[in-house]
N, C-alpha and C positions, 0 to 999 in steps of 0.2 A: 504493500500500500504506500510505497514511497513515490515521490514525483521526480522525474528526471530534471536535470539542469539546476541552475542556481536561481535564487530569488523566490523559490516556491516554498512549499512546506511538505512535511510528511508526518505520519502518525507514529513513527518508530515501530517497535515490535508489538503486535497485538499480544496482550497479556491479560491474565486474570488472577486476582488475589483470592485464594479460596477462603481466607478468613473474613473477606468482606462480602456484604450483601448489598451492593450498590443500588441506589434508587435515583432515577432521573427525574428532574423537575424542569418544566419549561421556563424560558426566560420571562414569560408573563407572570409566572407564579412566584419566582424567586429572584429578587434583585441581584443576588450574588452570581447569577449565571451570566457569563460574558458572551455577548453576541458578536460573532465574527463575520465579516463580509470581505469582499475583494477590494483592494485599494485601486481607485481609478488611476490609470496610467499618468494623467496630467499632474497628479499629486506626488508621484514617485520621483522627487527631485534629487534625493540623496541615494545613490546606488548602494545596494546592500547585497553583496554576493552570497551571503550566508543563507542557508535554507533553515526555516523555522521548523523545529520538531515538536509536534503537538501529540505527545504520547509518552508511554503506551496507553492504549485505551483499556479501561476497566469495564465500561458498559457503553452501549449506544442504542438509540431508538430514534429513527428518523433523523432530524437535524440535531438532536441532543447527543452530547458526548460527556463522559466522565473520564478524565485523564489523570495520570499520576506522574509527578516529577519529583524525584528525591524525597519520597514519603509525603509529599504534599498533593492534595486533591484539588482539581480545578474543574468547574462545570462550564461547558461551552455550548453555544447554540450557533449553528451555521446558517447564514443567510446568503444563498447564491454564491458560494465560495468554490472557486475552481482550484484543483490541486496545483496547477501551474502558476497561479497568481500569488501576489503578496497579500497576506491577511492583514486586515485592519479592524479596529474595534468600532462597533456601532453604539453610540451613546445617545439615547433619546433625551431631549431636554424636558424631563418630567420631574415629579416631586422627589424622586430618589436618584437623581442624576449623580450626586456626590457618592452615593453608595455604589452605583454601577462603575463610576470612575475609579473608586478605591479597589473594586474587584479587578478591574482591568489593569491597574498598576501592580496589583499583587501577581497577576498572571505574567505580566512583562518581567517582573523581577525573577519569577521562577524560570521563565524561558531563557533569561540572561545568565542563569547559573547563580543568582544571588538568593539570599534568604528572602522568601516572599512575606514573611511575618505571619502572625496568627490570623486564621480565618475568622473574621468578625461574626460570621453567621453560625459558628459552631457553638453548641450549647455547653455551658459550664458543667463540670462534673456534678456539682451539687444539684443543678436543675435536672440533669439526666437521672440521677439517683432518685429524686422525688417523683419523676414521671414513672420510673420503674416500679416504685412502691405503689403509685396510684393505679397502675395497670394490674398489679397483683391484687390490690384491694378490690378493684372492679371484678376480677375473676372470682374472688370470694363471694361477693354479693350476688353475682350471676348464678353461683352455685348455692345460693340461699344460706350462706354461712353468716353467723352472727358477727357483730363488730368485735366482740371479745375474742372470738376464735380467729378472726382476721388479724387482730393486734398480736395475738400469740404467734401466729405464723410470720408476721412482719418483724416483730421486735424481740421475740423470745419470751419464754415462760418466766424467766427470772425478773423481767421488768413489769410483770402484771401485778397490780395492786391486790392485796388480800381482801380489801373492802373498799367501798366508795367508788366502784367502777363507773357508775353513771355520771359522776361529777369529776372524774379523773381527766387530766389533760391528755393522757394517751388515748382515751376514747374520742375526745374532740379531734385529735390529730388523725385518727383512723377514719372518722366520719368525713373529714375534709378531703383526705386522700381518695376515699371512695367517690365522693362528689366530683372531684377532679377527673377521676377515671371515667365516670359517666359522661362528663362534659367532653372529654377527648373523644370518646366513642361516638358521640352525637355530632361530630364535625369540628370540635375544637382543635383537633390535631392540625388543622390547616394553619392555625396561628403560628405553629412552630416554623413554618416556611418563612415567616416574616421576622423571626428573631434576629437581632434585637431591635428591629425597625417597625414592629407592629403598631406602635403608637402614631406613626407617620403615614400609614396607608389605610 
């Protein structure tokens, strides 16, 4: 899947990381997806004989690509891009222009062999841990388990109060986690696509 000649691009070697279960999102759904198109010839004023390597690919679906460079993941969307042309970034002048520009700059750093920096759209570990607990609590409620039994499974028998369960803060936490799990199941998971920009869209 490589392109001949200079000035174009290729995908490197097709690869798959068995430890990953990649999910592709469209550029319309996730601001961190970088839209690529072909540079108009009249704008190519500075000759660049180097071929851009956009790979290896972890997953692809239509115009969407998930590529990996030095342990960093980049999400791409192709817009009428020819393998022999020079790729350029398409940046709509919308409410999340700065987010798209930051994602494009991060991609450029990665392609240039520099550290791209942290992906701003990645969920913090604490947030991921809470979501995992919420989904486990949801599973318990769907199986008709009591909040007390769910709390035991989530936090351990040794943390369960001997008395006063109905007013204990661990019960309140378990109830909140279950409610979060139900909200995620009913479509709230889509808000994760806009992390940490959901307040702006």
